Residue frames as a rotation matrix with the C-alpha (Angstrom) as fourth column:
MET 1
0.571 0.821 0.000 0.00
0.821 -0.571 0.000 0.00
0.000 0.000 -1.000 0.00
THR 2
0.534 -0.428 -0.730 2.73
0.130 -0.811 0.570 2.45
-0.836 -0.399 -0.377 0.96
VAL 3
-0.568 -0.792 0.223 4.84
0.310 0.045 0.950 1.65
-0.762 0.608 0.220 -2.10
ALA 4
-0.211 0.580 0.787 1.86
0.974 0.056 0.220 2.03
0.083 0.812 -0.577 -4.44
ALA 5
0.797 0.506 -0.329 1.08
0.558 -0.826 0.080 5.40
-0.231 -0.248 -0.941 -2.87
ALA 6
0.116 -0.845 -0.523 4.69
0.083 -0.516 0.852 6.54
-0.990 -0.142 0.011 -3.17
ARG 7
-0.610 -0.379 0.696 4.76
0.652 0.259 0.712 5.62
-0.450 0.888 0.089 -6.87
ALA 8
0.317 0.842 0.437 1.76
0.948 -0.293 -0.123 7.86
0.025 0.454 -0.891 -7.50
LEU 9
0.737 -0.117 -0.666 3.85
0.139 -0.938 0.318 10.93
-0.662 -0.327 -0.675 -6.60
ARG 10
0.724 -0.443 0.529 5.81
0.617 0.075 -0.783 12.36
0.307 0.893 0.328 -9.51
ASP 11
-0.175 -0.909 -0.379 9.23
0.957 -0.247 0.151 13.94
-0.231 -0.337 0.913 -9.25
GLY 12
-0.892 -0.283 0.352 9.13
0.363 -0.913 0.187 17.72
0.268 0.295 0.917 -8.90
ALA 13
0.042 0.983 0.179 5.51
0.438 -0.179 0.881 17.87
0.898 0.041 -0.438 -7.73
ARG 14
-0.732 -0.113 0.672 4.48
-0.490 -0.598 -0.634 20.05
0.474 -0.794 0.382 -4.80
CYS 15
-0.192 0.594 -0.781 2.79
0.305 0.793 0.528 17.74
0.933 -0.137 -0.334 -2.29
PHE 16
-0.134 0.281 0.950 0.76
-0.863 -0.505 0.027 18.73
0.487 -0.816 0.310 0.77
VAL 17
-0.462 -0.266 -0.846 1.46
-0.030 0.958 -0.285 15.90
0.886 -0.107 -0.451 3.17
GLY 18
0.591 0.643 0.488 -0.63
-0.613 -0.036 0.790 14.56
0.525 -0.765 0.372 6.05
ILE 19
-0.365 -0.703 0.610 0.92
-0.930 0.301 -0.210 12.78
-0.036 -0.644 -0.764 9.03
GLY 20
0.268 0.389 0.881 0.84
-0.417 0.872 -0.258 8.98
-0.869 -0.298 0.396 9.18
ARG 21
0.222 -0.149 0.964 0.69
0.622 0.783 -0.022 6.83
-0.751 0.604 0.266 6.05
PRO 22
0.944 0.108 0.312 0.71
0.319 -0.544 -0.776 9.83
0.086 0.832 -0.548 3.68
SER 23
0.666 -0.745 0.044 3.93
-0.720 -0.625 0.303 11.08
-0.198 -0.233 -0.952 5.24
THR 24
0.101 -0.621 0.778 5.55
-0.113 0.769 0.629 7.64
-0.988 -0.152 0.007 5.03
ALA 25
0.479 0.154 0.864 4.63
0.753 0.434 -0.494 7.29
-0.451 0.888 0.091 1.37
ALA 26
0.988 -0.087 0.131 5.75
-0.004 -0.846 -0.534 10.82
0.157 0.527 -0.835 0.47
ASN 27
0.436 -0.881 0.183 9.09
-0.767 -0.257 0.588 10.42
-0.471 -0.397 -0.788 2.20
LEU 28
0.128 -0.341 0.931 9.56
0.278 0.914 0.297 7.04
-0.952 0.221 0.212 0.51
ALA 29
0.805 0.209 0.555 8.92
0.585 -0.126 -0.801 8.66
-0.098 0.970 -0.224 -2.88
ARG 30
0.875 -0.484 0.004 11.51
-0.481 -0.870 -0.107 11.34
0.055 0.092 -0.994 -2.15
ARG 31
0.144 -0.851 0.505 14.08
-0.636 0.311 0.706 8.66
-0.758 -0.423 -0.496 -1.27
THR 32
-0.062 -0.122 0.991 13.46
0.464 0.875 0.137 6.63
-0.883 0.469 0.002 -4.42
HIS 33
-0.165 0.012 0.986 12.09
0.983 0.079 0.164 7.85
-0.076 0.997 -0.025 -7.76
ALA 34
0.545 0.500 0.673 11.15
0.557 -0.816 0.156 11.44
0.627 0.290 -0.723 -6.82
PRO 35
-0.218 -0.725 -0.653 14.14
0.975 -0.138 -0.173 13.16
0.035 -0.675 0.737 -5.16
ASN 36
-0.943 -0.139 0.302 12.81
0.176 -0.979 0.099 16.59
0.282 0.147 0.948 -6.19
LEU 37
0.038 0.987 -0.158 9.38
0.674 0.092 0.733 16.06
0.737 -0.135 -0.662 -4.63
VAL 38
-0.698 -0.223 0.680 8.56
-0.218 -0.839 -0.499 19.17
0.682 -0.497 0.537 -2.57
LEU 39
-0.268 0.572 -0.775 7.03
0.823 0.555 0.125 18.17
0.502 -0.604 -0.619 0.76
ILE 40
-0.587 0.209 0.782 4.76
-0.337 -0.941 -0.001 20.80
0.736 -0.264 0.624 2.30
TYR 41
-0.523 0.393 -0.757 3.34
0.782 0.575 -0.242 20.35
0.340 -0.718 -0.607 5.78
GLU 42
0.389 0.883 0.264 0.47
0.676 -0.468 0.570 22.26
0.626 -0.044 -0.778 7.35
SER 43
0.485 -0.248 -0.839 2.73
0.760 -0.354 0.545 23.83
-0.432 -0.902 0.016 9.98
GLY 44
0.895 -0.085 -0.439 4.28
-0.225 -0.934 -0.278 26.06
-0.386 0.347 -0.855 7.31
THR 45
-0.091 -0.977 0.195 7.31
-0.228 0.211 0.951 24.05
-0.970 0.042 -0.241 6.21
ILE 46
0.879 0.283 -0.385 8.04
-0.410 0.033 -0.912 24.05
-0.245 0.959 0.145 2.47
GLY 47
0.452 -0.721 -0.525 10.56
-0.474 0.305 -0.826 21.62
0.756 0.622 -0.204 1.01
ALA 48
0.440 -0.261 0.859 11.04
-0.835 0.232 0.498 19.62
-0.329 -0.937 -0.116 4.20
LYS 49
0.250 -0.462 -0.851 13.61
-0.506 0.687 -0.521 16.81
0.825 0.561 -0.062 3.94
PRO 50
0.507 -0.021 0.862 13.31
-0.854 0.123 0.506 14.93
-0.116 -0.992 0.044 7.22
ALA 51
-0.514 -0.746 -0.424 15.82
-0.728 0.640 -0.245 12.17
0.454 0.183 -0.872 7.88
THR 52
-0.947 0.319 -0.046 13.24
0.290 0.782 -0.551 10.48
-0.140 -0.535 -0.833 10.12
LEU 53
-0.298 0.915 0.271 9.47
0.615 -0.033 0.788 10.36
0.730 0.402 -0.553 9.88
PRO 54
-0.739 0.054 0.671 7.93
-0.401 -0.836 -0.374 13.35
0.541 -0.545 0.640 11.67
LEU 55
-0.849 0.431 -0.305 5.76
0.520 0.581 -0.626 12.57
-0.092 -0.691 -0.717 14.68
SER 56
0.261 0.919 -0.296 3.43
0.732 -0.388 -0.560 15.47
-0.629 -0.071 -0.774 13.92
ILE 57
0.578 -0.020 0.816 3.18
0.665 -0.567 -0.485 18.56
0.473 0.823 -0.314 11.71
GLY 58
0.899 -0.223 0.376 4.96
-0.369 -0.848 0.380 20.40
0.234 -0.481 -0.845 14.54
ASP 59
0.728 -0.685 0.009 7.97
0.608 0.651 0.455 18.08
-0.317 -0.326 0.891 14.65
GLY 60
0.543 -0.570 -0.617 11.13
-0.272 -0.814 0.513 20.18
-0.794 -0.111 -0.597 14.70
VAL 61
-0.331 -0.714 0.617 12.78
0.395 0.489 0.777 18.00
-0.857 0.501 0.120 12.05
LEU 62
0.360 0.536 0.764 10.46
0.922 -0.082 -0.378 19.54
-0.140 0.841 -0.523 9.45
ALA 63
0.991 -0.007 -0.132 11.52
-0.011 -0.999 -0.033 23.13
-0.132 0.035 -0.991 10.17
ASP 64
0.308 -0.951 0.030 15.17
-0.197 -0.032 0.980 22.13
-0.931 -0.308 -0.198 10.54
THR 65
-0.476 -0.538 0.695 15.29
0.444 0.535 0.718 20.61
-0.759 0.651 -0.016 7.05
ALA 66
0.509 0.808 0.296 12.87
0.693 -0.180 -0.698 22.87
-0.511 0.560 -0.652 5.14
ASP 67
-0.330 -0.514 0.791 13.75
0.873 -0.485 0.050 25.26
0.358 0.708 0.609 2.33
ALA 68
-0.689 0.187 0.700 11.44
-0.254 -0.967 0.008 27.79
0.679 -0.172 0.714 3.95
VAL 69
-0.538 0.601 -0.590 9.14
0.842 0.366 -0.395 28.11
-0.021 -0.710 -0.704 6.95
VAL 70
-0.761 0.361 0.539 6.17
-0.078 -0.876 0.476 30.44
0.644 0.320 0.695 6.49
PRO 71
-0.715 0.564 0.414 3.18
-0.595 -0.178 -0.784 31.35
-0.368 -0.807 0.463 8.66
VAL 72
-0.662 0.527 0.533 0.28
0.461 0.847 -0.266 28.91
-0.591 0.070 -0.803 8.56
PRO 73
0.363 0.841 -0.401 -2.09
0.082 -0.457 -0.885 31.53
-0.928 0.288 -0.235 7.04
GLU 74
-0.063 -0.448 -0.892 0.36
-0.873 -0.409 0.266 31.93
-0.484 0.795 -0.365 4.15
ILE 75
-0.908 -0.241 0.343 0.36
-0.103 0.921 0.375 28.17
-0.407 0.305 -0.861 3.51
PHE 76
-0.262 0.902 0.343 -3.41
0.708 0.421 -0.566 28.23
-0.655 0.094 -0.750 3.14
ASN 77
0.518 0.601 -0.609 -4.05
0.137 -0.761 -0.634 31.69
-0.844 0.245 -0.477 1.65
TYR 78
0.201 -0.524 -0.828 -1.13
-0.835 -0.534 0.135 31.91
-0.512 0.664 -0.544 -0.77
TRP 79
-0.763 -0.638 -0.110 -0.09
-0.608 0.647 0.460 28.34
-0.222 0.418 -0.881 -1.54
LEU 80
-0.806 0.412 0.425 -3.13
0.328 0.909 -0.259 26.11
-0.493 -0.069 -0.867 -1.11
GLN 81
0.061 0.984 -0.168 -6.28
0.311 -0.179 -0.933 28.06
-0.948 0.005 -0.317 -1.93
PRO 82
0.257 0.058 -0.965 -5.02
-0.746 -0.622 -0.236 29.58
-0.614 0.781 -0.117 -5.23
GLY 83
0.969 0.217 0.121 -4.11
-0.110 0.811 -0.574 26.09
-0.223 0.543 0.810 -6.50
ARG 84
0.384 -0.901 -0.200 -0.32
-0.876 -0.287 -0.387 26.28
0.291 0.324 -0.900 -6.23
ILE 85
-0.385 -0.478 0.790 -0.04
-0.712 0.698 0.075 22.78
-0.587 -0.534 -0.609 -4.71
ASP 86
-0.542 0.070 -0.838 -0.16
-0.744 0.424 0.517 19.86
0.391 0.903 -0.177 -7.11
VAL 87
-0.163 0.378 -0.911 -1.12
0.105 0.925 0.365 16.96
0.981 -0.037 -0.191 -4.86
GLY 88
-0.052 0.206 0.977 -2.87
-0.970 -0.245 0.000 16.68
0.239 -0.947 0.213 -1.52
PHE 89
-0.454 -0.231 -0.860 -2.20
-0.121 0.973 -0.197 13.44
0.883 0.015 -0.470 0.32
LEU 90
-0.160 0.555 0.816 -4.86
-0.944 -0.327 0.037 12.45
0.288 -0.765 0.577 2.87
GLY 91
-0.979 0.050 -0.200 -5.92
0.113 0.943 -0.314 9.61
0.172 -0.330 -0.928 5.13
ALA 92
-0.252 0.954 0.165 -9.49
-0.678 -0.295 0.673 8.82
0.691 0.058 0.721 6.20
ALA 93
-0.754 0.189 0.630 -11.49
-0.446 0.557 -0.701 7.16
-0.483 -0.809 -0.335 8.95
GLN 94
0.080 0.790 0.607 -14.44
0.442 0.518 -0.732 6.76
-0.894 0.327 -0.308 6.58
ILE 95
-0.771 -0.185 -0.609 -14.77
-0.439 -0.539 0.719 7.26
-0.462 0.821 0.334 2.82
ASP 96
0.168 0.918 0.360 -17.84
-0.104 0.380 -0.919 6.79
-0.980 0.117 0.159 0.64
ARG 97
0.265 -0.009 0.964 -18.43
0.786 0.581 -0.210 5.88
-0.559 0.814 0.161 -2.99
TYR 98
0.815 0.064 0.576 -17.91
0.446 -0.704 -0.552 9.48
0.370 0.707 -0.602 -4.10
GLY 99
-0.077 -0.997 0.017 -14.66
0.703 -0.067 -0.708 9.97
0.707 -0.043 0.706 -2.22
ASN 100
0.414 0.248 0.876 -16.10
-0.417 -0.803 0.425 12.10
0.809 -0.541 -0.229 0.59
ILE 101
-0.368 -0.725 -0.582 -13.97
0.316 0.491 -0.812 11.75
0.875 -0.482 0.048 3.72
ASN 102
0.789 0.540 0.293 -14.87
-0.149 -0.294 0.944 11.67
0.596 -0.788 -0.151 7.41
THR 103
-0.314 -0.834 -0.454 -12.25
0.489 0.268 -0.830 12.37
0.814 -0.482 0.324 10.07
THR 104
-0.446 0.225 0.866 -14.61
-0.541 -0.839 -0.060 14.09
0.714 -0.495 0.496 12.53
VAL 105
-0.342 0.398 0.851 -17.09
-0.837 0.284 -0.468 11.75
-0.428 -0.872 0.236 14.28
ILE 106
-0.837 0.241 -0.491 -18.43
-0.045 0.864 0.501 8.21
0.545 0.442 -0.713 14.05
GLY 107
-0.665 0.681 -0.307 -22.09
0.624 0.281 -0.729 7.92
-0.411 -0.676 -0.612 14.91
ASP 108
-0.068 0.782 0.620 -25.44
0.937 -0.163 0.308 9.48
0.342 0.602 -0.721 14.08
HIS 109
0.887 0.459 -0.054 -25.20
0.435 -0.790 0.432 12.48
0.156 -0.406 -0.900 16.44
TYR 110
0.184 -0.855 0.485 -22.42
0.222 -0.444 -0.868 15.03
0.957 0.268 0.108 16.20
GLY 111
0.170 -0.066 0.983 -22.98
-0.759 -0.645 0.088 16.17
0.628 -0.761 -0.160 19.79
ASP 112
0.276 -0.033 0.960 -22.95
-0.778 0.579 0.244 12.65
-0.564 -0.815 0.135 21.21
PRO 113
0.297 -0.188 -0.936 -20.90
-0.839 0.418 -0.350 10.49
0.457 0.889 -0.034 18.83
THR 114
0.986 -0.067 -0.152 -19.84
0.111 0.947 0.302 6.89
0.124 -0.315 0.941 19.25
VAL 115
0.133 -0.984 -0.117 -16.27
0.931 0.084 0.355 8.02
-0.340 -0.156 0.927 18.55
ARG 116
0.938 0.015 -0.347 -14.91
-0.073 -0.968 -0.240 11.55
-0.340 0.251 -0.907 18.27
LEU 117
0.538 -0.736 0.410 -12.04
0.840 0.427 -0.335 11.58
0.071 0.525 0.848 15.80
PRO 118
-0.365 -0.808 -0.463 -9.10
0.834 -0.504 0.223 14.04
-0.413 -0.305 0.858 15.58
GLY 119
0.360 0.609 -0.706 -11.09
0.221 -0.791 -0.570 16.35
-0.906 0.049 -0.420 13.32
ALA 120
0.951 0.209 0.228 -10.57
0.265 -0.168 -0.950 18.29
-0.160 0.963 -0.215 10.13
GLY 121
-0.063 -0.963 -0.262 -7.26
0.507 -0.257 0.823 20.09
-0.860 -0.081 0.505 10.48
GLY 122
-0.405 -0.162 -0.900 -6.39
-0.539 -0.753 0.378 21.36
-0.738 0.638 0.218 7.03
ALA 123
-0.719 0.027 0.695 -8.00
0.378 0.854 0.357 18.44
-0.584 0.519 -0.624 5.19
PRO 124
0.372 0.919 0.132 -11.12
0.612 -0.136 -0.779 20.28
-0.698 0.371 -0.612 3.92
GLU 125
0.560 -0.235 -0.795 -8.96
-0.501 -0.860 -0.098 22.95
-0.660 0.453 -0.599 2.26
ILE 126
-0.595 -0.794 0.126 -6.61
-0.433 0.448 0.782 20.33
-0.677 0.410 -0.610 0.84
ALA 127
-0.427 0.513 0.745 -9.54
0.633 0.757 -0.158 18.39
-0.645 0.404 -0.648 -0.62
ALA 128
0.605 0.753 -0.260 -11.05
0.390 -0.565 -0.728 21.58
-0.695 0.339 -0.635 -2.03
SER 129
0.818 -0.213 -0.535 -8.05
-0.394 -0.884 -0.252 23.33
-0.419 0.417 -0.807 -3.54
CYS 130
-0.274 -0.921 0.276 -5.18
-0.273 0.350 0.896 20.98
-0.922 0.170 -0.347 -4.36
ARG 131
-0.363 0.099 -0.927 -4.99
-0.929 -0.115 0.352 20.25
-0.072 0.988 0.134 -8.06
GLU 132
0.183 0.465 -0.866 -5.59
-0.356 0.852 0.383 16.59
0.916 0.238 0.322 -7.25
VAL 133
0.129 -0.022 0.991 -5.97
-0.989 0.067 0.131 14.47
-0.070 -0.997 -0.013 -4.13
ILE 134
-0.233 -0.218 -0.948 -4.68
-0.243 0.957 -0.160 11.01
0.942 0.193 -0.276 -3.25
VAL 135
0.402 0.432 0.807 -6.22
-0.902 0.037 0.429 9.12
0.156 -0.901 0.405 -0.34
ILE 136
-0.464 -0.536 -0.705 -4.55
-0.301 0.844 -0.444 6.22
0.833 0.007 -0.553 1.46
VAL 137
-0.075 0.556 0.828 -6.67
-0.995 0.019 -0.103 4.07
-0.073 -0.831 0.552 3.79
LYS 138
-0.936 -0.208 0.282 -6.96
-0.226 0.974 -0.032 0.40
-0.268 -0.094 -0.959 4.80
HIS 139
-0.520 0.738 -0.431 -9.79
-0.580 0.065 0.812 -1.40
0.627 0.672 0.394 3.03
SER 140
-0.922 0.326 -0.210 -12.59
0.384 0.688 -0.616 -2.55
-0.056 -0.648 -0.759 5.33
PRO 141
-0.123 0.954 0.272 -16.39
0.752 -0.089 0.653 -2.21
0.647 0.285 -0.707 5.55
ARG 142
0.323 0.209 -0.923 -15.89
0.868 -0.455 0.201 0.05
-0.378 -0.866 -0.328 8.55
ALA 143
-0.471 -0.595 -0.651 -13.85
0.244 -0.797 0.553 2.51
-0.848 0.102 0.521 6.48
PHE 144
-0.986 0.138 -0.090 -15.56
-0.119 -0.213 0.970 2.13
0.115 0.967 0.227 3.08
VAL 145
-0.584 0.806 -0.093 -19.14
0.375 0.167 -0.912 3.04
-0.719 -0.568 -0.400 3.88
GLU 146
-0.091 0.685 0.722 -22.27
0.993 0.007 0.118 3.72
0.076 0.728 -0.681 1.84
ARG 147
0.540 0.283 0.793 -22.56
0.232 -0.955 0.184 7.15
0.809 0.084 -0.581 3.45
VAL 148
-0.583 -0.799 -0.146 -20.04
0.409 -0.133 -0.903 8.85
0.702 -0.586 0.405 5.72
ASP 149
0.070 0.608 -0.791 -21.33
0.997 -0.012 0.079 9.83
0.039 -0.794 -0.607 9.15
PHE 150
0.599 0.035 -0.800 -19.92
0.210 -0.971 0.114 13.34
-0.773 -0.236 -0.589 8.68
VAL 151
0.663 -0.392 0.637 -18.51
0.676 -0.051 -0.735 15.03
0.321 0.918 0.232 5.57
THR 152
0.401 -0.639 -0.656 -15.21
0.431 -0.500 0.751 16.49
-0.808 -0.584 0.075 6.76
SER 153
-0.511 -0.648 -0.565 -13.65
-0.337 -0.454 0.825 16.80
-0.791 0.611 0.013 3.30
VAL 154
0.550 0.817 -0.172 -15.64
-0.434 0.104 -0.895 16.83
-0.713 0.567 0.412 0.08
GLY 155
-0.511 -0.586 0.629 -14.74
0.311 0.556 0.771 14.41
-0.801 0.589 -0.101 -2.67
TYR 156
-0.937 0.274 0.219 -17.36
0.160 -0.223 0.962 14.45
0.312 0.936 0.165 -5.41
GLY 157
-0.640 0.722 0.264 -20.28
-0.757 -0.532 -0.380 15.25
-0.134 -0.443 0.887 -3.09
SER 158
0.055 0.745 0.665 -23.33
-0.302 0.647 -0.700 13.34
-0.952 -0.163 0.261 -4.29
GLY 159
0.363 0.025 0.931 -22.02
0.712 0.637 -0.295 12.86
-0.600 0.771 0.213 -7.82
PRO 160
-0.400 -0.588 0.703 -20.91
0.914 -0.316 0.256 14.63
0.072 0.745 0.664 -11.00
GLY 161
0.001 0.352 0.936 -21.12
0.434 -0.843 0.317 18.41
0.901 0.406 -0.153 -10.97
ASP 162
0.796 0.383 -0.469 -21.13
0.569 -0.208 0.796 18.87
0.208 -0.900 -0.384 -7.21
ARG 163
-0.074 -0.890 -0.451 -17.55
0.904 -0.251 0.347 20.15
-0.422 -0.381 0.822 -7.00
ALA 164
-0.718 -0.152 0.679 -18.24
0.541 -0.735 0.408 22.86
0.437 0.660 0.610 -9.56
ARG 165
0.286 0.921 0.263 -21.52
0.409 -0.366 0.836 23.74
0.867 -0.131 -0.482 -7.88
LEU 166
0.771 -0.035 -0.636 -19.72
0.631 -0.095 0.770 24.15
-0.087 -0.995 -0.051 -4.54
GLY 167
0.901 -0.419 0.113 -16.97
-0.362 -0.869 -0.336 26.26
0.239 0.262 -0.935 -6.10
LEU 168
0.568 -0.731 0.378 -14.18
-0.033 0.438 0.898 23.76
-0.822 -0.523 0.225 -5.39
THR 169
0.561 -0.371 -0.740 -11.30
-0.791 -0.502 -0.349 24.44
-0.242 0.781 -0.575 -7.73
GLY 170
-0.530 -0.818 0.221 -9.28
-0.726 0.573 0.379 21.20
-0.437 0.040 -0.899 -7.43
ARG 171
-0.468 0.298 -0.832 -10.04
-0.609 0.573 0.548 18.00
0.640 0.763 -0.086 -9.35
GLY 172
0.560 0.616 0.554 -10.81
-0.828 0.390 0.402 16.05
0.032 -0.684 0.729 -6.20
PRO 173
0.113 -0.532 0.839 -9.65
-0.471 0.715 0.517 12.51
-0.875 -0.454 -0.170 -5.36
VAL 174
0.265 -0.105 -0.959 -7.96
-0.950 0.139 -0.278 10.88
0.163 0.985 -0.063 -8.33
LEU 175
-0.237 -0.352 -0.906 -6.69
-0.151 0.934 -0.323 7.78
0.960 0.060 -0.274 -6.49
VAL 176
0.516 0.252 0.819 -7.72
-0.855 0.094 0.510 5.89
0.051 -0.963 0.264 -3.36
ILE 177
-0.138 -0.706 -0.695 -4.97
-0.473 0.663 -0.580 3.46
0.870 0.249 -0.425 -2.43
THR 178
0.645 0.436 0.627 -5.72
-0.762 0.305 0.571 0.64
0.058 -0.847 0.529 -0.01
ASP 179
-0.289 -0.749 0.596 -4.02
-0.748 0.565 0.348 -2.49
-0.597 -0.345 -0.724 1.25
LEU 180
0.114 0.392 0.913 -6.04
0.279 0.869 -0.408 -4.47
-0.953 0.302 -0.010 -1.34
GLY 181
-0.084 -0.128 0.988 -5.75
0.992 0.088 0.095 -2.31
-0.100 0.988 0.120 -4.44
VAL 182
-0.907 -0.237 -0.348 -6.38
0.178 -0.965 0.194 1.02
-0.382 0.114 0.917 -6.12
LEU 183
0.113 0.974 0.194 -9.69
0.890 -0.013 -0.455 2.78
-0.441 0.224 -0.869 -6.74
GLU 184
-0.944 -0.324 -0.063 -10.25
0.254 -0.835 0.488 5.63
-0.210 0.445 0.871 -9.20
PRO 185
-0.228 0.913 -0.337 -13.34
-0.200 -0.383 -0.902 7.74
-0.953 -0.139 0.270 -9.92
ASP 186
-0.114 0.310 0.944 -15.36
0.883 0.467 -0.047 6.69
-0.456 0.828 -0.328 -12.93
PRO 187
-0.939 -0.342 0.024 -15.13
0.315 -0.831 0.459 9.51
-0.137 0.439 0.888 -15.52
ARG 188
-0.528 0.806 0.266 -18.88
0.143 -0.224 0.964 9.46
0.837 0.548 0.003 -16.09
THR 189
0.458 0.829 -0.321 -20.38
0.390 0.137 0.910 8.81
0.799 -0.543 -0.261 -12.64
ALA 190
0.012 -0.606 0.795 -17.52
-0.659 -0.603 -0.450 9.96
0.752 -0.518 -0.407 -10.34
GLU 191
0.869 0.319 0.378 -18.11
-0.495 0.559 0.665 6.76
0.001 -0.765 0.644 -8.33
LEU 192
-0.090 -0.957 0.275 -14.99
-0.923 0.183 0.337 5.04
-0.373 -0.224 -0.900 -7.01
THR 193
0.880 0.298 -0.369 -14.15
-0.449 0.774 -0.447 1.97
0.153 0.559 0.815 -9.09
LEU 194
0.452 -0.736 0.504 -11.61
-0.113 0.513 0.851 -0.77
-0.885 -0.441 0.149 -8.42
THR 195
0.806 -0.197 -0.559 -9.01
-0.590 -0.191 -0.784 -0.43
0.048 0.962 -0.270 -11.19
HIS 196
-0.086 -0.871 -0.484 -6.08
-0.488 0.460 -0.742 -2.42
0.869 0.173 -0.464 -9.73
VAL 197
0.982 0.183 0.047 -5.52
-0.130 0.474 0.871 -5.08
0.137 -0.861 0.489 -7.11
HIS 198
0.167 -0.954 0.247 -2.24
-0.969 -0.113 0.219 -5.75
-0.181 -0.276 -0.944 -5.36
PRO 199
-0.380 -0.383 -0.842 -0.43
-0.643 0.764 -0.058 -9.01
0.665 0.519 -0.537 -6.20
GLY 200
-0.899 0.003 -0.438 -2.26
0.204 0.888 -0.413 -12.07
0.388 -0.461 -0.798 -4.85
VAL 201
-0.726 0.682 -0.090 -5.48
-0.228 -0.362 -0.904 -10.18
-0.649 -0.636 0.418 -3.98
ASP 202
-0.585 0.665 0.465 -8.76
0.811 0.474 0.342 -11.60
0.007 0.577 -0.817 -5.31
PRO 203
-0.831 0.282 0.480 -10.95
-0.114 -0.930 0.348 -8.68
0.545 0.234 0.805 -6.45
ALA 204
0.159 0.934 -0.320 -13.87
0.262 0.273 0.926 -10.32
0.952 -0.231 -0.201 -4.66
ARG 205
-0.130 -0.287 -0.949 -12.06
0.985 0.076 -0.157 -9.59
0.117 -0.955 0.272 -1.41
ALA 206
-0.974 -0.221 -0.047 -12.05
0.224 -0.973 -0.048 -5.86
-0.035 -0.057 0.998 -2.17
VAL 207
-0.436 0.890 0.134 -15.71
-0.198 -0.240 0.950 -5.98
0.878 0.388 0.281 -3.15
GLY 208
0.247 0.547 -0.800 -16.54
0.604 0.559 0.569 -7.78
0.758 -0.623 -0.192 0.09
ALA 209
-0.349 -0.472 -0.810 -14.63
0.928 -0.296 -0.227 -5.20
-0.132 -0.831 0.541 2.14
THR 210
-0.969 0.051 0.242 -16.67
0.032 -0.944 0.328 -2.32
0.245 0.325 0.913 0.71
GLY 211
-0.679 0.716 -0.162 -19.92
0.255 0.022 -0.967 -1.03
-0.689 -0.698 -0.198 2.16
TRP 212
0.238 0.753 -0.613 -21.52
-0.637 -0.355 -0.684 -0.42
-0.733 0.553 0.396 -1.24
PRO 213
0.743 0.029 0.668 -21.68
0.389 0.793 -0.468 -2.51
-0.544 0.608 0.578 -4.46
LEU 214
0.067 -0.839 -0.541 -18.14
-0.286 -0.535 0.795 -1.73
-0.956 0.101 -0.275 -5.62
ALA 215
0.949 0.193 -0.249 -17.74
-0.275 0.119 -0.954 -1.47
-0.155 0.974 0.166 -9.39
VAL 216
0.165 -0.907 0.388 -14.78
0.206 0.416 0.885 -3.33
-0.964 -0.066 0.256 -10.88
ALA 217
0.064 -0.205 -0.977 -13.07
-0.814 -0.577 0.068 -2.04
-0.578 0.790 -0.203 -14.02
PRO 218
0.942 0.331 -0.057 -13.39
-0.294 0.730 -0.616 -4.37
-0.162 0.598 0.785 -17.02
SER 219
0.497 -0.848 -0.186 -9.63
0.108 0.273 -0.956 -4.19
0.861 0.454 0.227 -17.58
LEU 220
0.979 -0.078 0.191 -8.63
-0.200 -0.132 0.971 -4.77
-0.050 -0.988 -0.144 -13.96
GLY 221
0.342 -0.932 -0.124 -4.88
-0.353 -0.005 -0.935 -4.36
0.871 0.363 -0.331 -13.49
VAL 222
0.777 -0.250 -0.577 -2.39
0.612 0.515 0.600 -5.67
0.147 -0.820 0.554 -10.94
THR 223
0.855 -0.507 0.109 0.04
-0.519 -0.838 0.170 -3.28
0.005 -0.202 -0.979 -9.24
PRO 224
0.286 -0.837 -0.467 3.73
-0.149 0.442 -0.884 -4.18
0.947 0.322 0.001 -9.67
GLU 225
0.702 -0.107 -0.704 5.33
0.665 0.450 0.596 -5.78
0.253 -0.887 0.387 -6.66
PRO 226
0.896 -0.440 -0.053 7.60
-0.363 -0.797 0.483 -3.58
-0.254 -0.413 -0.874 -4.55
GLY 227
0.621 -0.750 -0.229 11.18
0.013 0.302 -0.953 -3.63
0.784 0.589 0.197 -5.76
PRO 228
0.254 -0.608 -0.752 14.29
0.904 0.425 -0.038 -4.26
0.343 -0.671 0.658 -3.59
ALA 229
-0.735 -0.572 0.365 15.28
0.439 -0.811 -0.387 -0.58
0.518 -0.125 0.847 -3.53
GLU 230
-0.097 0.794 0.600 11.77
-0.404 -0.582 0.706 0.49
0.910 -0.174 0.377 -2.49
LEU 231
0.734 0.385 -0.559 11.62
0.263 0.598 0.757 -2.11
0.626 -0.703 0.337 0.28
ALA 232
-0.133 -0.874 -0.467 15.09
0.923 0.063 -0.380 -1.21
0.361 -0.482 0.798 1.56
ALA 233
-0.749 -0.120 0.652 14.20
0.045 -0.990 -0.131 2.49
0.661 -0.069 0.747 1.68
LEU 234
0.267 0.933 0.240 10.87
-0.365 -0.132 0.921 1.77
0.892 -0.333 0.305 3.39
ARG 235
0.608 -0.073 -0.790 12.46
0.616 0.672 0.412 -0.47
0.501 -0.737 0.454 6.03
LEU 236
-0.546 -0.836 -0.053 15.09
0.726 -0.441 -0.528 2.18
0.419 -0.327 0.847 6.73
LEU 237
-0.446 0.487 0.751 12.34
-0.342 -0.868 0.359 4.78
0.827 -0.097 0.554 7.22
GLU 238
0.606 0.773 -0.188 10.44
-0.155 0.347 0.925 2.47
0.780 -0.531 0.330 9.57
ARG 239
0.208 -0.608 -0.766 13.55
0.880 0.459 -0.125 1.67
0.427 -0.648 0.630 11.61
GLN 240
-0.780 -0.510 0.363 14.30
0.351 -0.837 -0.420 5.37
0.518 -0.200 0.832 11.98
ASP 241
-0.060 0.859 0.509 10.70
-0.427 -0.483 0.764 5.99
0.902 -0.172 0.396 13.00
């Protein structure tokens, strides 16, 4: 999952990175095929080159290794909202068929939820304004739900046309990468569709781990296995972490 996510990041792109799996994948990409990937964290660090995985957006290693550190309002008002960031990299507690993300609450009542999650942070702005968004999340019925309990970050809303109607300038989620495969929005319906499985994964397993009738692409692909260099770099990152 991490290697597939890293491969989706192109060299030279400006990437707004979330903590956790997105940060691991982005740092792996920078250590392998994308040495010129510009890592931008919400705390205001631009061009961070951490030797170890940051524990949070406030980890000092990000500021110590950055090309520049700017105020948080500048990150959002100058870099993010005008569309100057190529890729937003997000995680999710819940995601629905249209790529809408919940990281706020689990349960029917916002005021009295079953679980209160960490919240939005900068994710709604990332989802709205980055030129494209990549989501990385483990594949399970608990995460892939028919309808998210709370829309923290808009994907495609309720279907085609909603992003334009809401004035969202970015393309929205272009890839959802899981531990079973890769989902992409259907060009016509905007509904997430299984386009690749990881080696050894039966597509029926991905369908069964999804809370809606998951569409499977007619020309279903298989992601390439991780290479030795990718695995070595990933293990080094994890040991340092």
